[in-house]
Each structure stands twice: as C-alpha cells, then as structure tokens.
SEBALUM-35212 format. One line per field, with one value per residue (C-alpha): residue in one letter; chain; x, y, z. Coordinates in steps of 0.2 Angstrom, whole numbers, m for minus. Layout:
<koldos>
rest = [a / ...] $
kette = [A / ...] $
px = [X / ...] $
py = [Y / ...] $
pz = [Z / ...] $
</koldos>
This chain:
<koldos>
rest = [m / g / a / a / e / l / l / a / i / l / l / r / t / g / l / p / g / k / s / a / v / e / l / a / a / e / i / l / g / s / r / e / g / l / g / g / l / a / r / i / t / p / k / s / l / k / k / d / f / k / g / l / g / l / a / k / a / c / q / v / a / a / a / i / e / l / g / r / r / v / g / v / a / e / v / s / g / g / l / m / d / t / p / a / r / v / e / e / l / m / g / p / e / l / r / r / k / d / r / e / e / v / w / v / l / l / l / n / t / k / l / r / l / l / r / r / a / q / v / s / r / g / s / v / n / e / t / a / v / q / p / q / e / i / l / r / e / a / l / g / s / e / a / v / y / a / l / v / v / v / h / n / h / p / s / g / d / p / a / p / s / p / a / d / l / d / f / t / r / r / l / r / d / g / a / k / t / v / g / v / v / l / q / d / h / v / i / i / g / v / a / r / e / g / r / a / g / y / y / s / f / k / e / a / g / y / l] $
kette = [A / A / A / A / A / A / A / A / A / A / A / A / A / A / A / A / A / A / A / A / A / A / A / A / A / A / A / A / A / A / A / A / A / A / A / A / A / A / A / A / A / A / A / A / A / A / A / A / A / A / A / A / A / A / A / A / A / A / A / A / A / A / A / A / A / A / A / A / A / A / A / A / A / A / A / A / A / A / A / A / A / A / A / A / A / A / A / A / A / A / A / A / A / A / A / A / A / A / A / A / A / A / A / A / A / A / A / A / A / A / A / A / A / A / A / A / A / A / A / A / A / A / A / A / A / A / A / A / A / A / A / A / A / A / A / A / A / A / A / A / A / A / A / A / A / A / A / A / A / A / A / A / A / A / A / A / A / A / A / A / A / A / A / A / A / A / A / A / A / A / A / A / A / A / A / A / A / A / A / A / A / A / A / A / A / A / A / A / A / A / A / A / A / A / A / A / A / A / A / A / A / A / A / A / A / A / A] $
px = [m139 / m121 / m114 / m110 / m128 / m134 / m123 / m129 / m147 / m142 / m131 / m147 / m132 / m118 / m103 / m99 / m94 / m97 / m113 / m120 / m114 / m98 / m96 / m101 / m88 / m76 / m80 / m79 / m62 / m56 / m61 / m56 / m74 / m87 / m78 / m69 / m86 / m87 / m74 / m83 / m88 / m96 / m79 / m69 / m82 / m81 / m63 / m60 / m73 / m75 / m91 / m100 / m113 / m113 / m132 / m128 / m113 / m121 / m135 / m125 / m117 / m131 / m137 / m121 / m124 / m140 / m134 / m122 / m135 / m147 / m134 / m130 / m148 / m151 / m135 / m136 / m142 / m139 / m127 / m109 / m101 / m93 / m79 / m91 / m104 / m92 / m85 / m106 / m109 / m91 / m85 / m94 / m93 / m76 / m68 / m72 / m61 / m43 / m37 / m36 / m50 / m51 / m69 / m75 / m90 / m98 / m107 / m117 / m117 / m127 / m114 / m128 / m123 / m125 / m117 / m101 / m88 / m76 / m58 / m46 / m42 / m25 / m15 / m15 / m5 / m8 / m18 / m11 / m21 / m17 / m27 / m33 / m42 / m51 / m57 / m60 / m77 / m81 / m79 / m92 / m105 / m111 / m119 / m104 / m100 / m84 / m79 / m74 / m58 / m60 / m50 / m48 / m31 / m36 / m20 / m33 / m24 / m30 / m14 / m9 / 6 / 21 / 10 / m8 / m1 / 7 / m8 / m20 / m8 / m8 / m27 / m32 / m20 / m28 / m46 / m43 / m36 / m53 / m65 / m70 / m68 / m58 / m71 / m62 / m48 / m56 / m45 / m57 / m49 / m54 / m59 / m48 / m48 / m39 / m42 / m55 / m60 / m56 / m43 / m48 / m35 / m49 / m48 / m30 / m29 / m22 / m36] $
py = [1 / 2 / 7 / 25 / 28 / 20 / 32 / 45 / 44 / 44 / 60 / 69 / 83 / 85 / 98 / 113 / 110 / 89 / 80 / 68 / 52 / 58 / 63 / 47 / 38 / 48 / 46 / 23 / 27 / 34 / 20 / 8 / 1 / m6 / m15 / 1 / 11 / m1 / 12 / 30 / 40 / 57 / 65 / 55 / 61 / 81 / 79 / 70 / 81 / 99 / 106 / 92 / 94 / 85 / 81 / 72 / 65 / 57 / 52 / 41 / 33 / 28 / 21 / 10 / 5 / m1 / m12 / m19 / m23 / m29 / m42 / m47 / m51 / m61 / m72 / m73 / m93 / m100 / m109 / m106 / m121 / m111 / m94 / m85 / m87 / m81 / m67 / m63 / m61 / m55 / m46 / m30 / m28 / m31 / m22 / m5 / m9 / m1 / m13 / m32 / m42 / m61 / m68 / m87 / m93 / m109 / m121 / m136 / m153 / m146 / m133 / m118 / m105 / m106 / m90 / m79 / m70 / m59 / m64 / m52 / m36 / m30 / m19 / m11 / m27 / m40 / m48 / m59 / m72 / m91 / m107 / m111 / m94 / m101 / m117 / m111 / m103 / m119 / m129 / m120 / m127 / m146 / m141 / m135 / m149 / m135 / m117 / m106 / m92 / m75 / m61 / m44 / m36 / m17 / m16 / m24 / m39 / m53 / m66 / m74 / m71 / m83 / m80 / m84 / m102 / m105 / m101 / m110 / m127 / m125 / m122 / m137 / m149 / m144 / m145 / m164 / m164 / m159 / m167 / m150 / m147 / m133 / m129 / m116 / m101 / m85 / m69 / m52 / m42 / m29 / m38 / m30 / m34 / m53 / m55 / m60 / m49 / m64 / m79 / m96 / m108 / m123 / m116 / m115 / m131 / m131 / m140] $
pz = [m97 / m91 / m76 / m81 / m86 / m69 / m58 / m71 / m65 / m47 / m48 / m61 / m66 / m71 / m66 / m77 / m92 / m89 / m92 / m78 / m88 / m91 / m71 / m70 / m80 / m72 / m54 / m59 / m68 / m53 / m43 / m57 / m61 / m50 / m39 / m32 / m29 / m12 / m5 / m9 / 4 / 4 / 10 / m5 / m17 / m12 / m12 / m30 / m38 / m34 / m36 / m32 / m16 / 0 / m2 / m18 / m13 / 3 / m9 / m21 / m6 / 2 / m15 / m17 / 4 / 0 / m14 / m4 / 10 / m1 / m10 / 6 / 13 / m3 / m2 / 18 / 21 / 4 / m3 / m2 / m11 / m25 / m23 / m34 / m21 / m7 / m18 / m20 / m1 / 7 / m9 / m8 / 10 / 10 / m3 / 6 / 20 / 19 / 33 / 29 / 37 / 40 / 41 / 44 / 35 / 45 / 35 / 36 / 27 / 13 / 12 / 17 / 27 / 47 / 52 / 48 / 59 / 60 / 65 / 65 / 59 / 52 / 44 / 28 / 20 / 34 / 48 / 63 / 63 / 68 / 63 / 80 / 80 / 65 / 71 / 87 / 80 / 69 / 86 / 96 / 86 / 83 / 67 / 57 / 44 / 34 / 33 / 23 / 26 / 18 / 18 / 9 / m1 / 0 / m11 / m25 / m30 / m25 / m28 / m11 / m2 / 3 / 21 / 12 / 7 / 21 / 34 / 19 / 24 / 41 / 41 / 30 / 41 / 58 / 50 / 46 / 64 / 72 / 58 / 51 / 30 / 22 / 7 / 3 / 8 / m3 / m5 / m10 / m20 / m37 / m53 / m69 / m85 / m88 / m68 / m57 / m43 / m31 / m28 / m23 / m15 / m21 / m38 / m39 / m32 / m16 / m6] $
</koldos>
C-alpha cells in the first residue's frame, strides 16, 4: 500500500470532485513527499486545502506526530553507528522545524545512545554554536566515548555550507584534544529523487 493510500485511510473522504486518494496524493505533492509531512499542522492543512474540516486536519496531524514518537521510542538507546540510524532517530523531529537546531547524541563505547541534548536554535538558515558547547555536553559524563552532531536545514537541502565544513573541522580537532571521538556530523534535509534526506560528513570522507 502506497503513502497516498495510507493517508487516504486517515482522511476517509475527499473533497467535492476529489477522492480521498486524490486528496492524499495532492497533500503529499504539496509537501514534497513523506519527509515534508513532518511539518504538517492542522492550521496549514486547513489553509492549503479549502473544505478540509478542522477535526480531520487534527486527526491527520496527530497520526503523523504519533508515528514520529513511535519511531523515536524504537530507536532511542539503540546503535548510532551509521548516519541512516541517526537520520531515523532525528529526521522526523528536525524536519518539522522552521529554524535550524543543533543537537548532540552522546554514545558509549559500543556506539549506543546514552542521551541526546539540544545545543542551540537559530534562524531559518543558520545557528550560532561553538565546538566548546558541544564538547561541554560530552565532558559532563564519564560514560561518553563518542558523539554525533546533528542539525537541520529548513530549506530541505542537506548539502553543507562553508560554515558547516569549518565548524566540523574545528569540532573534530577539539574532540581529539579532549579524548572524545566525533563519530559523525549529520545534516537533516528532505529526500528527493537522486538525493538522500541527509548528509553525512563521515560518509563524505571528512571524518
């Protein structure tokens, strides 16, 4: 069953001249696929799709949020040894944000998640954070062996900026100084044809 059919089950009915499946496909298209659904709110649905009632809009938004929380609960405490697993944990949450946020995942020697912490929240296209702020979180616990930094690009394009590259280099060097492994820096975006929904500095060869 495709994404449009699943969403149509939540909608149950369409709008005048439009079936539930057609309406679901139109909603998905307006959000550039499943990744964009993370930002859906009842208010935005009602605004973009005239005739869609508040109760139905709330039901759809609630189901999406429930799915996000289930995904986080399943991954929390698990292995964070690949960017795909990091994306699975953080992607659904960070794709909902309209501002850049920086998070750090603290890992033990087996690269299992100990805890996660939000470090900063910025503007629509940047956030000000220093490597020292990230490392401070890691040094607060003796159990921390490695860390993964995660931040989002609200534009949907996960490609790193020059500032992202510079920050990653400085954080990598700072982590070595204090004896912590920078496992990865993952940028969350939106997947499109021919492009993953994230960028991994480790996969790209920077770490």
